[in-house]
C-alpha positions, 0 to 999 in steps of 0.5 A: 518050324514048330512041333506040329509042323515037324509032325506033319512033315514026318508023317508025310515022310512015313508015307513013301514007298521006296527008301531015299538015297543014302550016300552023299553022292547019290543024294547030290545026284538026285538033287541035281536032277531035281533042281536041273543043275548044280548052281541051284543045288549049291545055292540050296545047300549053301556051298559052292557049285564046284563042291557039288560037281565034285560030289557028283563025280564021286571025288568027295564021299563024306560031307561035313556033319552040318552039310550031311544034315542039310543034304538029307533034309533037302532030299527028304523034302523032295522025295516021292512028292506024288506019293505024299500028296496022294496020302494027304488027299486020302487022309483029308477025304477018307481015312483021317489022321491019328494024333498021339500027344502028351500035353496039358489039357485044361478045360473051361466048364461049369463052376464047381467042376474038377477040370483043372489042367493036367498032362495027359497022353492021348492017342485019337483018330481025327476024322477027315474034315479035321485033316483037311482043315489042318492041311489047308491051314498049313498050305495057307501059311498058318502059324503054329498056334492056328494049327494047334487050334485045329488039332485042339478042336478035333481032340475036344470034339472026338476025345473029350466030347466023344462026338457030341455024346457028352460034356456039351459045354467043355472048351479044351485048352491045349498047351505045354506040348511034350511031343506030338506024332501024326500019322496019315 
């Protein structure tokens, strides 16, 4: 996964209303319930079915660090899916998203301007239409570059062009991303 996809996953995880199970045993029981069986959980985690059964019966309490990470990731991906979808739907229709990033922004503009690329830290609200395009592109299986293009266009229109009030001919280049955080 890329920086943008990870940011979208984290933003969705931040919308949950209840905390996910913490202990390995509770996480394993939750996954068994979600997958409707121990065999599917074992396949998803890359362990034996017998090991899953031992976690469910509380015979094993502490997983290895690599298994603990896989277990937490599987639970996080499946925890409160309707709440996450409702938050995405609301962002795509009414509220939009907030993007905070530190990246290199360069410009294609008229000759003689001083629009050389430089690292900027930007926090900007993007309207619902950009959120909808971003979610639709991700659902359609877009690459990290295609997702970045949607965010770059949104930042170009909202931050640099101020919704069409200035810098009419500017084309923004969005590269060298240090970090990106998205909130719904």
